[in-house]
C-alpha positions as CSV (number, residue, x, y, z in Angstrom):
1,T,-5.9,84.4,-37.1
2,Y,-3.9,84.4,-33.6
3,F,-2.5,81.1,-32.8
4,G,-0.9,82.0,-29.9
5,S,3.2,82.7,-29.0
6,C,5.4,80.7,-31.0
7,S,8.1,80.7,-28.3
8,P,9.2,77.4,-26.7
9,S,8.3,76.7,-23.4
10,T,11.0,76.2,-21.0
11,S,10.0,73.2,-19.0
12,P,8.3,70.5,-22.5
13,S,5.2,69.1,-22.0
14,R,6.4,65.5,-22.3
15,M,10.0,64.5,-20.8
16,I,11.5,61.6,-21.2
17,S,13.0,60.4,-17.4
18,S,16.4,58.7,-16.9
19,A,14.4,56.9,-14.2
20,P,11.2,55.3,-14.1
21,S,8.0,57.0,-12.6
22,S,8.3,54.3,-9.8
23,A,10.6,52.4,-8.0
24,S,12.5,50.1,-9.7
25,S,12.2,46.5,-8.4
26,S,14.5,44.1,-7.4
27,T,13.1,41.3,-10.3
28,P,12.0,43.2,-13.1
29,S,8.5,42.8,-14.2
30,G,9.3,40.9,-17.3
31,V,11.7,39.0,-16.1
32,L,10.5,35.2,-14.8
33,S,11.7,34.7,-11.2
34,S,13.3,31.4,-10.0
35,A,10.5,30.7,-7.9
36,P,6.9,30.7,-8.4
37,S,4.8,33.5,-7.0
38,S,2.9,30.7,-4.7
39,A,4.6,27.6,-4.6
40,T,2.9,24.5,-3.2
41,T,4.5,21.4,-2.6
42,S,2.0,19.3,-4.0
43,P,0.3,19.2,-7.3
44,T,-2.3,21.0,-8.2
45,D,-4.4,17.9,-9.0
46,A,-3.7,15.8,-6.0
47,P,-4.5,12.4,-6.5
48,T,-7.7,11.8,-4.6
49,G,-6.5,9.1,-2.3
50,A,-2.7,7.9,-2.4
51,P,-2.8,4.0,-3.9
52,T,-2.7,1.4,-1.3
53,T,-0.2,-1.8,-1.7
54,T,-0.8,-4.7,-0.3
55,P,2.1,-6.7,1.2
56,P,2.1,-10.1,-1.2
57,T,1.2,-13.2,0.9
58,D,3.3,-15.9,2.1
59,A,3.6,-18.1,-1.0
60,P,2.2,-21.3,-0.2
61,T,4.7,-24.0,1.0
62,T,4.6,-27.5,0.0
63,T,6.0,-30.0,1.7
64,A,7.1,-32.8,0.3
65,P,5.2,-36.3,1.8
66,T,7.5,-38.4,4.0
67,D,7.2,-41.9,4.1
68,A,4.8,-42.1,7.0
69,T,2.5,-40.4,4.5
70,L,3.1,-42.4,1.9
71,S,1.4,-46.0,0.5
72,S,3.5,-48.8,0.7
73,V,3.6,-51.6,-1.3
74,R,4.2,-55.4,-0.2
75,I,4.0,-59.2,-1.3
76,S,0.6,-59.9,0.0
77,N,0.4,-63.5,-1.8
78,F,3.3,-66.0,-2.3
79,E,3.3,-69.3,-3.9
80,V,5.9,-71.5,-5.2
81,K,4.9,-74.0,-7.9
82,Y,7.4,-76.5,-10.1
83,T,7.2,-78.2,-13.6
84,I,9.0,-81.2,-13.7
85,R,10.2,-83.0,-16.8
86,H,11.6,-86.4,-17.6
87,R,14.1,-86.8,-19.9
88,R,16.0,-90.3,-20.8
89,G,15.2,-91.9,-17.4
90,Q,16.3,-88.9,-15.8
91,S,14.0,-85.6,-13.7
92,F,14.4,-82.6,-14.2
93,W,12.5,-79.8,-12.0
94,I,11.7,-76.0,-12.5
95,P,10.3,-73.6,-10.0
96,I,8.2,-71.5,-10.7
97,L,7.7,-68.6,-7.8
98,E,4.3,-66.6,-8.1
99,F,3.9,-63.2,-6.5
100,Q,0.9,-61.3,-5.7
101,V,1.6,-57.1,-4.6
102,K,-0.9,-55.1,-2.7
103,D,-0.7,-51.5,-0.8
104,S,-1.3,-50.4,2.6
105,D,-4.9,-50.1,2.0
106,D,-5.0,-53.7,0.8
107,A,-5.6,-52.8,-3.1
108,I,-4.1,-54.9,-5.6
109,V,-1.0,-52.6,-7.6
110,N,-0.2,-53.6,-11.1
111,D,2.8,-52.7,-12.9
112,V,5.2,-53.4,-10.2
113,N,8.4,-54.6,-11.3
114,I,10.0,-57.6,-9.1
115,T,13.6,-58.6,-9.4
116,I,14.8,-61.5,-7.8
117,E,18.5,-63.5,-7.7
118,Y,19.2,-67.1,-7.1
119,Q,22.5,-69.1,-7.7
120,E,22.7,-72.2,-10.1
121,E,25.8,-73.7,-9.3
122,S,28.5,-71.1,-9.6
123,E,26.8,-68.1,-11.0
124,Q,24.1,-65.2,-10.3
125,V,20.9,-65.7,-12.1
126,F,18.7,-62.6,-11.9
127,N,14.8,-63.1,-13.0
128,S,11.9,-60.0,-13.0
129,C,8.6,-59.9,-13.8
130,V,6.0,-57.3,-14.1
131,T,2.4,-57.6,-12.1
132,S,-0.5,-57.0,-14.4
133,Y,-3.9,-55.7,-13.3
134,R,-4.5,-58.5,-10.9
135,G,-1.5,-57.6,-9.1
136,T,0.0,-61.0,-10.1
137,C,3.0,-62.3,-11.5
138,H,5.3,-65.2,-11.8
139,I,9.0,-66.0,-12.5
140,A,10.2,-69.2,-14.4
141,F,13.4,-70.4,-13.6
142,E,15.2,-70.4,-16.8
143,D,16.7,-73.7,-16.2
144,Y,15.9,-76.9,-15.0
145,F,17.9,-78.9,-12.6
146,S,18.4,-82.4,-12.4
147,D,17.9,-84.5,-9.8
148,S,21.3,-83.8,-8.2
149,V,20.2,-80.4,-7.3
150,A,18.5,-81.0,-3.8
151,S,17.5,-76.8,-3.5
152,V,18.3,-73.7,-4.6
153,I,18.4,-70.4,-2.6
154,V,16.4,-67.5,-3.3
155,T,16.2,-63.6,-2.4
156,V,13.8,-61.1,-3.3
157,L,16.4,-58.1,-4.8
158,S,13.9,-55.2,-5.6
159,I,10.3,-54.2,-5.7
160,V,9.5,-51.1,-7.3
161,S,6.3,-49.5,-7.7
162,D,5.0,-45.9,-8.3
163,S,2.3,-46.5,-6.0
164,G,4.8,-46.5,-2.8
165,N,7.6,-47.8,-1.4
166,Y,8.0,-51.4,-0.9
167,D,7.9,-52.7,2.8
168,A,9.2,-56.0,3.3
169,E,8.4,-56.4,7.0
170,L,4.7,-56.3,5.8
171,N,5.1,-58.8,3.4
172,T,3.0,-62.5,3.8
173,V,4.2,-65.2,5.8
174,H,5.1,-68.1,4.4
175,N,6.2,-71.6,5.5
176,S,8.3,-69.5,8.7
177,D,7.5,-67.5,10.8
178,C,8.6,-63.9,9.8
179,P,7.2,-61.9,6.6
180,I,8.4,-63.5,3.4
181,F,12.1,-61.8,2.3
182,S,11.8,-59.8,5.2
183,S,15.3,-58.7,7.0
184,A,14.2,-61.8,9.3
185,C,13.9,-63.9,6.5
186,Q,16.0,-62.6,3.4
187,F,16.6,-66.2,1.9
188,L,13.9,-68.7,0.9
189,T,15.5,-72.2,0.3
190,I,13.6,-73.9,-2.7
191,S,13.9,-77.9,-2.4
192,Q,13.2,-80.5,-5.2
193,P,9.8,-81.9,-5.1
């Protein structure tokens, strides 16, 4: 059987070339490029809409109330009473001061602390009371005065209330032409009955 010539061919049917059949690329096909083939400046799935930011509104401002807006309190009624005792042929007397406090709306004010000062001989004496639900309180002097004491001078040191500032100029008028314990009538002289 004839199998053909066994002599080797001068040109092998398959030759490995030292150069690829197509011109080599500057970037090998198997090497990742440093830049994507189609660079995009936005992500593939762009957000439907940019979130809107609303600037915060100005914080509410609170204005401290002024004296004009605060309710004020005043002595709406004032009265002086006396207690008299007799001992061993001698009379002793003690004044009792009765207060009523109201606010600028003429409403009764309770829990008001009233402090007075008076002079007994050479000593300054302080006393106080707190108004009741009726807006009233009374201060009885600590000691009885003998007949030798013709009078005693009293002043209000302070009136403190949560309902407003004390305004002495709005106090009731008592036996004078000016509001009692105001700047024009700061002191009250209580005479022996």
